[in-house]
PLY file of the C-alpha trace (Angstrom):
ply
format ascii 1.0
element vertex 84
property float x
property float y
property float z
element edge 83
property int vertex1
property int vertex2
end_header
-0.06 0.10 0.11
0.95 3.60 -0.99
0.31 6.26 2.24
-1.42 9.25 1.09
-2.09 12.44 2.95
-5.29 14.47 1.37
-7.41 17.23 2.69
-11.11 16.30 3.26
-13.82 18.78 4.65
-14.60 18.55 8.34
-18.17 16.93 7.19
-16.41 14.56 5.10
-14.25 13.40 8.05
-17.30 13.63 10.47
-19.02 11.12 7.74
-16.45 8.81 7.73
-15.65 8.34 11.15
-19.71 7.61 11.83
-19.86 5.14 8.56
-16.37 3.61 10.32
-18.01 3.45 13.97
-21.05 2.10 12.58
-19.84 -0.48 10.60
-17.51 -1.39 12.86
-14.28 -0.81 10.78
-11.34 1.43 10.19
-11.57 5.01 9.11
-8.75 3.87 6.39
-10.32 0.64 5.04
-14.23 2.94 4.95
-11.95 5.69 2.87
-10.45 3.33 0.58
-13.92 1.62 -0.83
-15.39 5.40 -1.00
-12.34 5.75 -3.14
-12.65 2.69 -5.05
-16.43 3.33 -5.71
-15.45 6.91 -6.91
-17.43 8.83 -4.75
-17.04 10.43 -1.78
-19.50 10.34 1.10
-21.24 13.52 0.81
-21.87 12.66 -2.69
-24.04 9.47 -0.84
-26.78 8.61 1.20
-27.41 11.47 3.82
-27.11 11.13 7.29
-30.14 10.98 9.14
-30.22 13.69 12.04
-31.63 12.32 15.25
-34.78 14.23 15.63
-35.24 12.02 11.87
-34.46 9.10 13.54
-36.63 10.06 16.40
-39.49 10.70 14.29
-39.05 7.26 12.48
-39.31 5.68 15.99
-42.83 7.37 16.78
-44.25 6.31 13.06
-43.03 2.67 14.36
-44.95 2.94 16.97
-48.14 4.15 15.41
-47.43 1.34 13.13
-47.46 -1.63 15.32
-49.91 0.38 17.71
-47.24 0.18 20.52
-48.50 2.55 23.90
-46.86 3.44 27.23
-48.09 4.47 30.22
-50.92 7.25 29.98
-48.36 8.86 32.68
-45.11 8.81 31.41
-44.73 12.43 30.50
-44.96 13.13 34.36
-43.37 10.39 36.16
-40.57 9.73 33.43
-37.58 9.78 35.92
-39.85 7.08 38.04
-39.85 4.88 34.94
-36.12 5.25 34.26
-34.68 5.37 37.81
-37.57 3.64 39.61
-39.54 4.90 42.78
-37.63 6.96 45.54
0 1
1 2
2 3
3 4
4 5
5 6
6 7
7 8
8 9
9 10
10 11
11 12
12 13
13 14
14 15
15 16
16 17
17 18
18 19
19 20
20 21
21 22
22 23
23 24
24 25
25 26
26 27
27 28
28 29
29 30
30 31
31 32
32 33
33 34
34 35
35 36
36 37
37 38
38 39
39 40
40 41
41 42
42 43
43 44
44 45
45 46
46 47
47 48
48 49
49 50
50 51
51 52
52 53
53 54
54 55
55 56
56 57
57 58
58 59
59 60
60 61
61 62
62 63
63 64
64 65
65 66
66 67
67 68
68 69
69 70
70 71
71 72
72 73
73 74
74 75
75 76
76 77
77 78
78 79
79 80
80 81
81 82
82 83
């Protein structure tokens, strides 16, 4: 292998890092794969924001008719950490 240094944007670096963590791979392997395919991360699929992910999760709850306790908004600490 030949070592190369290249300049990428902060967004590209962040996307490579996130993809490497998600796929449990080294950043160098992810970068090589992207270069081999002839496209960089910013041209690929857009990263989903946390808010978009939560909305998709809520839509799944509606789709499968999942429900929670009626008093969840008032007693969320009790449900998370137990009664004190």
